[in-house]
C-alpha positions, 0 to 999 in steps of 0.5 A: 515735617508737619510739626516743624511747619506748625512752628510757623503756622501756630507760632512759638515763644522762644526763650533767650536760651533757645535762640542763643543755642542757634546763634552759637551753632551758626557762629561756630559753623562760620568760624570753622569755615574761615579758619586759616589753613596751614597747608593745602588740601590733601588729594582725595582719599577714601572717607565716609563722605565719598565711599559711596561714589563709583569705584572708578571715580575714587581711583582717579581721585586718589591716584590722579589729583595733584597734591595742591588741589583745593576747593574753589571759593565758589564751592566753599561758599556753597558748602557754607550756605549748606552748613548754615541751612542744616544747622537751622533745620536741626534747631527747628527739629529740636524746637518742635519737640524732637530729641536731637543729640550727638551733633558732629560726633566723631566716629572712627572705624575701618581706618576712616574718621567721620562726623555724623550730623546727629541722632534724632529720637535715637535714629542716625540722621544726615541732614542735607540741603539740596537744590530742586533736582537733587531734593526730589530724589529725597522727597520721592525716595528715588535716591535708592535707585541704581545710578541715582546717588552719584555723590554717595550719600547712602554710603555716608549715612550707612557708615554713620549708622553702622559704626554707631550700632557696631553691627550691620545686620541689626534691624534699624532705620537711618534717615536723610533730613533734606531741605531744598533751600526754598522751604520744602522738607523731606524725611527719607528712611534708609533701612539696614537692608538698603544699606551697603555693608560698610566694612566690606565696602571699605575693604573693597575700595582699599584693594581697588585704589591700590591697583596700578590702573582704574577699574575698567567699568565706567561710572556711567555709560555714554548716552545717545546724542541724536539719531546719527550714532554719536554718543555723549557724556551724561551729566555726572561725567561732564562734571568730573575733573577726570573726564579726558583721561577716563574717556580717551578721544573725548571731543568737545563742541560749542553747543549751549551747553557744551557737548562732550562726545565720546564717539563721533559718527557724524561731525556736527556741522554748525558747531566748532570743535573746542576740545583743546580750549577745554583741556587748557582751561 
């Protein structure tokens, strides 16, 4: 990352062509995000960006989302901000002397289609902009730990890398190029041994989502809530749109932030049960 930061420390005289290239990329990114859609977003399906997520969540996404489901304007604005940051990151990498190629190249395999961010110096790279907590996983490499990659980023990167190579067993290393939206950068290597076999993963998911019921194993276990025997949802389950169906009997109480209890051994004394209110939202 030092070569990119040296651009700021030592300065560089950019040509008009250099800056026009960035301006054109940003203009294209913004235009695509606001392009009118002729139909509502389709319910989720297996695609490169989610095939690394837990099996049970994907079953619910594919089988339970309504046909009119679409992202909120808040989320779309956040995605746009991330796309702008990522275009800037790749441009800076290019300006610091790296060879950036294959940007947004279409890759098709195993019935899926995806668009890789780029190749840098011959390596498959997925650029990620992240807030501080998620960025730390890229910086220290802990995204490789079990349960630390809830958005399936490693699966997505592995798809791009393996489809490009055409061979999962060929020794190579792909990279996350991460930015924490306040100025830090991190480069996280994922070698071929750390990558899941994407062909096998897609075959497994196609079989899983075709079943009449979701996989029995929860994506994440419930967590202890205090010392009285109550159990609560962890962060990822709290955020999931399927939590009430996935966890029958789930109860919500107006703590700050709200607490989702999967098992109530002792009723909270000072907090109101707002389960129905939360379901009706």
